[in-house]
Every structure is written in structure tokens, then in C-alpha cells.
C-alpha positions as CSV (number, residue, x, y, z in Angstrom):
1,M,10.2,-0.1,-5.8
2,W,6.9,-0.7,-4.0
3,L,6.9,2.9,-2.7
4,G,6.9,4.3,-6.2
5,F,3.9,2.2,-7.2
6,A,2.1,3.2,-4.0
7,F,2.5,6.9,-4.7
8,G,1.4,6.4,-8.3
9,S,-1.7,4.7,-6.9
10,A,-2.4,7.6,-4.7
11,L,-2.2,10.2,-7.5
12,L,-4.5,8.3,-9.8
13,A,-7.0,7.5,-7.0
14,G,-7.2,11.2,-6.1
15,L,-8.0,12.0,-9.7
16,T,-10.6,9.1,-9.8
17,A,-12.8,10.7,-7.1
18,V,-13.2,14.0,-8.9
19,L,-13.9,12.4,-12.3
20,A,-16.5,10.2,-10.7
21,K,-18.2,13.0,-8.9
22,I,-18.7,14.8,-12.2
23,G,-19.9,11.6,-13.8
24,V,-22.6,10.8,-11.3
25,R,-24.2,14.3,-11.4
26,H,-27.1,13.1,-13.6
27,T,-26.5,9.3,-13.5
28,D,-27.5,6.7,-10.9
29,S,-24.4,5.8,-8.9
30,T,-25.0,2.0,-9.2
31,L,-25.2,2.2,-13.0
32,A,-22.2,4.5,-13.1
33,T,-20.2,2.0,-11.0
34,A,-21.2,-0.9,-13.3
35,V,-20.3,1.0,-16.5
36,R,-17.0,2.2,-15.0
37,T,-16.0,-1.4,-14.1
38,I,-16.2,-2.4,-17.7
39,V,-13.4,0.1,-18.5
40,V,-11.3,-1.1,-15.5
41,L,-11.7,-4.7,-16.5
42,A,-10.6,-4.0,-20.0
43,A,-7.5,-2.1,-18.7
44,A,-6.7,-4.9,-16.2
45,W,-6.8,-7.7,-18.8
46,L,-4.8,-5.6,-21.3
47,M,-2.0,-5.5,-18.7
48,V,-2.3,-9.2,-18.1
49,F,-1.6,-10.0,-21.8
50,L,1.1,-7.3,-22.1
51,V,3.1,-9.0,-19.3
52,G,2.1,-12.5,-20.4
53,S,0.8,-13.7,-17.1
54,Q,-2.4,-15.3,-18.5
55,G,-0.6,-18.7,-18.4
56,Q,-0.8,-18.6,-14.6
57,L,-4.5,-19.1,-14.7
58,A,-4.1,-22.9,-14.9
59,T,-1.8,-22.9,-11.9
60,L,-4.0,-21.0,-9.4
61,T,-4.9,-22.9,-6.3
62,T,-8.4,-23.0,-4.9
63,T,-7.4,-21.0,-1.9
64,T,-5.9,-18.2,-4.0
65,V,-9.0,-18.0,-6.2
66,L,-11.2,-18.0,-3.1
67,F,-9.4,-15.0,-1.6
68,L,-9.3,-13.1,-4.9
69,V,-13.0,-13.6,-5.3
70,L,-13.6,-12.5,-1.7
71,S,-11.4,-9.5,-2.3
72,G,-13.4,-8.7,-5.4
73,L,-16.7,-8.8,-3.5
74,A,-15.3,-6.5,-0.9
75,T,-14.1,-4.1,-3.6
76,G,-17.4,-4.1,-5.3
77,G,-19.1,-3.3,-2.0
78,S,-16.7,-0.5,-1.4
79,W,-17.2,1.0,-4.8
80,L,-21.0,0.9,-4.6
81,C,-20.9,2.6,-1.2
82,Y,-18.3,5.2,-2.3
83,F,-20.0,6.4,-5.4
84,R,-23.4,6.7,-3.6
85,A,-21.6,8.8,-1.0
86,L,-20.1,10.9,-3.7
87,Q,-23.5,11.5,-5.2
88,L,-24.9,12.6,-1.9
89,G,-22.0,14.6,-0.4
90,E,-19.0,16.8,-1.1
91,V,-15.8,15.1,-2.3
92,N,-13.7,16.8,0.4
93,R,-15.9,15.3,3.2
94,V,-16.6,11.9,1.7
95,A,-12.9,11.2,0.9
96,P,-11.5,11.5,4.4
97,V,-14.1,9.0,5.8
98,D,-13.3,6.6,3.0
99,R,-9.6,7.0,3.5
100,S,-9.9,6.4,7.2
101,S,-10.2,2.7,6.2
102,L,-6.4,2.8,6.9
103,V,-7.2,2.4,10.6
104,L,-9.1,-0.8,10.0
105,T,-6.5,-2.0,7.4
106,V,-3.6,-1.7,9.9
107,A,-5.7,-3.4,12.7
108,F,-6.6,-6.3,10.4
109,A,-2.9,-6.5,9.2
110,M,-1.8,-6.8,12.8
111,I,-4.4,-9.4,13.8
112,F,-4.6,-11.6,10.7
113,L,-1.2,-11.1,9.0
114,G,1.0,-10.6,12.1
115,E,2.4,-7.3,11.0
116,T,3.2,-5.8,14.4
117,D,6.5,-4.0,13.7
118,H,7.0,-0.3,14.6
119,L,3.8,0.0,16.7
120,A,5.5,3.0,18.5
121,T,5.1,5.1,15.4
122,R,2.1,3.4,13.8
123,L,-0.3,3.7,16.7
124,P,0.3,7.5,17.1
125,G,0.0,7.8,13.4
126,L,-3.4,6.2,13.4
127,A,-4.5,8.6,16.2
128,L,-3.5,11.6,14.1
129,I,-5.3,10.2,11.1
130,G,-8.5,9.8,13.2
131,L,-8.2,13.4,14.5
132,G,-7.6,14.8,11.1
133,T,-10.6,12.9,9.6
134,W,-12.8,14.3,12.3
135,L,-11.6,17.9,11.6
136,M,-12.3,17.5,7.9
137,V,-15.8,16.0,8.3
138,R,-17.1,18.2,11.2
139,R,-19.3,21.2,10.4
140,S,-20.3,24.3,12.3
141,R,-24.0,25.1,12.8
142,S,-23.9,27.8,10.1
143,Q,-22.4,25.3,7.6
144,L,-25.1,22.8,8.4
145,A,-27.7,25.5,7.8
146,E,-26.2,26.3,4.4
147,A,-25.6,22.7,3.4
148,T,-27.0,21.6,0.0
149,D,-25.6,18.1,0.0
150,G,-28.4,16.4,2.0
151,G,-26.8,16.8,5.4
152,W,-25.3,13.6,6.7
153,R,-27.0,11.1,4.4
154,W,-23.7,10.4,2.7
155,L,-21.9,9.4,5.9
156,P,-23.2,5.8,6.3
157,W,-22.3,5.1,2.7
158,A,-18.8,6.5,3.2
159,I,-18.3,4.4,6.4
160,G,-19.4,1.3,4.5
161,S,-16.9,2.1,1.8
162,A,-14.1,2.4,4.4
163,V,-15.0,-1.0,6.0
164,F,-15.1,-2.8,2.6
165,A,-11.9,-1.1,1.5
166,A,-10.0,-2.4,4.6
167,L,-11.2,-5.9,3.9
168,T,-10.1,-5.5,0.3
169,A,-6.5,-4.8,1.3
170,I,-6.2,-7.8,3.6
171,L,-8.0,-10.3,1.4
172,G,-6.0,-9.0,-1.6
173,K,-2.7,-9.4,0.3
174,V,-3.5,-13.1,1.0
175,G,-4.9,-13.7,-2.5
176,I,-1.9,-12.4,-4.5
177,V,0.7,-14.6,-2.8
178,G,2.5,-16.3,-5.7
179,V,0.2,-14.6,-8.3
180,E,1.4,-12.0,-10.8
181,S,-0.1,-8.7,-9.6
182,N,-1.8,-7.8,-12.9
183,L,-3.5,-11.2,-13.1
184,G,-4.7,-10.9,-9.5
185,T,-6.2,-7.4,-10.2
186,A,-7.9,-8.7,-13.4
187,I,-9.5,-11.6,-11.6
188,R,-10.8,-9.4,-8.8
189,T,-12.1,-6.8,-11.3
190,A,-14.1,-9.5,-13.1
191,V,-15.8,-10.3,-9.8
192,V,-16.6,-6.6,-9.3
193,L,-18.1,-6.4,-12.7
194,V,-20.5,-9.3,-12.1
195,M,-21.4,-7.9,-8.7
196,A,-22.1,-4.4,-10.0
197,W,-24.3,-5.5,-12.9
198,L,-26.2,-7.8,-10.5
199,M,-26.9,-4.8,-8.3
200,V,-28.1,-2.8,-11.4
201,A,-30.5,-5.7,-12.3
202,V,-31.8,-6.2,-8.8
203,T,-32.5,-2.6,-8.1
204,R,-33.8,-2.1,-11.7
205,R,-32.1,1.2,-11.8
206,G,-30.4,0.4,-15.1
207,R,-33.7,-0.2,-17.0
208,G,-34.3,2.7,-19.3
209,Q,-31.4,4.8,-17.8
210,R,-28.6,3.5,-20.0
211,W,-30.1,5.2,-23.0
212,R,-30.6,8.5,-21.1
213,M,-27.1,8.7,-19.7
214,P,-25.7,12.1,-20.7
215,R,-22.7,11.9,-22.9
216,R,-20.7,14.1,-20.6
217,D,-21.5,11.8,-17.7
218,L,-20.5,8.8,-19.7
219,L,-17.2,10.5,-20.7
220,F,-16.2,11.2,-17.1
221,I,-17.3,7.8,-15.9
222,V,-15.0,6.2,-18.5
223,L,-12.1,8.5,-17.6
224,S,-12.7,7.6,-14.0
225,G,-12.6,4.0,-14.9
226,L,-9.3,4.4,-16.7
227,A,-7.8,6.2,-13.7
228,T,-9.1,3.5,-11.4
229,G,-7.6,0.8,-13.5
230,A,-4.2,2.3,-13.5
231,S,-4.4,3.0,-9.7
232,W,-5.4,-0.6,-9.0
233,L,-2.5,-1.9,-11.0
234,C,-0.1,0.3,-9.1
235,Y,-1.6,-0.5,-5.7
236,F,-1.6,-4.3,-6.0
237,R,1.9,-4.3,-7.5
238,A,3.0,-2.4,-4.4
239,L,1.2,-4.9,-2.2
240,Q,3.0,-7.8,-3.8
241,D,6.4,-6.4,-2.8
242,G,5.6,-4.4,0.3
243,P,3.9,-4.9,3.7
244,A,0.1,-4.1,3.7
245,S,0.5,-1.9,6.8
246,L,2.9,0.4,4.9
247,V,1.5,0.2,1.4
248,A,-2.0,1.3,2.5
249,P,-0.8,4.5,4.3
250,V,1.0,5.7,1.2
251,D,-2.0,5.0,-1.0
252,K,-4.2,6.9,1.4
253,L,-2.2,10.1,0.6
254,S,-4.4,10.3,-2.4
255,I,-6.7,12.4,-0.2
256,V,-4.2,15.3,-0.8
257,F,-4.7,15.1,-4.5
258,T,-8.5,14.5,-4.1
259,V,-9.0,17.6,-2.0
260,G,-6.7,19.6,-4.3
261,F,-8.7,18.5,-7.4
262,S,-12.0,19.1,-5.6
263,V,-11.1,22.7,-4.9
264,W,-9.6,23.4,-8.3
265,V,-12.1,21.5,-10.5
266,L,-15.3,21.4,-8.4
267,H,-14.8,24.7,-6.6
268,E,-15.6,23.1,-3.2
269,R,-14.7,25.2,-0.1
270,V,-12.2,24.0,2.4
271,T,-12.4,25.5,5.9
272,R,-9.4,26.2,8.0
273,A,-10.3,23.3,10.3
274,A,-10.5,21.0,7.2
275,A,-7.1,22.2,6.0
276,L,-5.6,21.6,9.4
277,G,-7.3,18.2,9.4
278,L,-5.7,17.4,6.0
279,A,-2.3,18.4,7.3
280,I,-2.7,16.2,10.4
281,I,-3.8,13.2,8.2
282,V,-0.7,13.6,6.1
283,A,1.5,13.9,9.2
284,G,0.0,10.8,10.7
285,T,0.5,8.9,7.4
286,L,4.1,9.9,7.1
287,L,4.7,9.0,10.8
288,M,3.5,5.5,10.0
289,L,6.2,5.2,7.3
290,L,9.1,5.8,9.8
């Protein structure tokens, strides 16, 4: 059952990246993240009331709430970094770096959660994912000369997104023990919402921009939020039933959908090396599932 939820999360996450890329073309990425989180929060709490898990709020322990809040903060950091990277770079290069958070996720799962089974397949799988990521991100000299996405300015933001995403998976795994998955997602999203709007207020980027946000950008930001909300619900439902070191690899297959959508919708070019890198990433991910 958890495998189906994990694949559903991957498909929706792949769609999210492309919708978000369109939505931040003329809108500040921090403001876009904050607006999008409103949609995700609404979707998350709708699911809570649909399944009737709101009654568990009174039974949550201090430790559970603490880890859910920490997971929410990590998620907020990952989102803010990711959408800034999308604004600066191409989707098919940002996504592989973000998805390489799998390496950190598995390492953290082994260290903190004691998930050390099947290392004979998981470690080679991680090596393949690392190689594939490098092939997808690398550029020839001619490509660098023709680049219109600001060179490598997007890379630190993408790396930051990956680090925070790995922390999200581990903290979320601890925080949802004994908690209905939809409720856990909703609590975490509330934390992300507060964090995102605080960032807007601190940077003052939201002042005056909210009224000038193009309707087209707003539409795609909202659609991205809906896709994200559905992806989250699937992902944390999978985490509740399955091991983090296996759920995360399946979720990372969203890169296949992300690259496909970026070529189809955004008309981004994928080199032979990048296509080979994508295939290697998929092979490494599938190897980890054995």
C-alpha cells in the first residue's frame, strides 16, 4: 500500500515543479512560496476533517509536536530555497540537485533511525544516483557560453533545498509515529505557512507586490499548491507505513515526470549526457528498492 502512495507522490511532485516554474516567472519566489502554502494548508486541513482525525490534536505529545514543528521548519527552508533555484535556473538542472537529497536521507536514516538493511544494494544505488545527478547538471563550455539562466547562481539554492528536504524526511518520520498522516501533514504545513510569511515580511518583498502579481502567475502558483498538497498527503501516508529509506527513493522518481514535463511544457533542452544521467538516476533508485 505504501508503494502506491509513494508513486502518487512522485507524479504530483513532478507536476509541481513545472507549474511553479511558470508561476515565478514574474513573481518573487518568496512571495510565491507564501501564497502557495495557503493553498496547501487548506487542502491539508480539508483532508484532516474528511478522515475525522482532528480529535487527535488533544492527544499529541510534546515530543511529537516538537518533531512536527521541526519538520515543518525544514520543509519551509527547502521550499524557499527550491523556488529561488527554479527562478534562477532550468527545471531539468535544478530538479536533479534537489532530488539528490536522497543520499542524505538514506544516510540520516541509517544513523538516526537504524535502517541498515540491504546496504549491498542501497550503497551502489546511491553511487549511481550521484553519478546521474552530475551528468544532468554538468555543462560543456559551449553550453555555458549560451546560458541564459544566470550561470550557476541557482546551485547553492538547490543544494540548500536538498539538505532541508533530507531533514524533513527524517524529522517527519519521527514526528508521525502514532499520528494520523493527514493530521501530521496539516500541522507541518501550518508551520511552513508562518515561516514563509515571516520571510516575506522580513525581506519586505511582499510589500506592493501582492497587488501586482499577474493573474497567470497566481493561477499557476495556486495549481502548484494543489499539486503539492496532494503530493505531501501521499508521501507522508507512505512514510507512516513504509521505511523512510525506501519511501524516499520512490518519491525521488518524480524527477522523471519533472524532466518530461519541462521538455513538453517549457521546451527545455535535454542533452544526451543529461538523458543518460536521468536513466542512471532511475536505475540507482530502482536498485535501492531491491
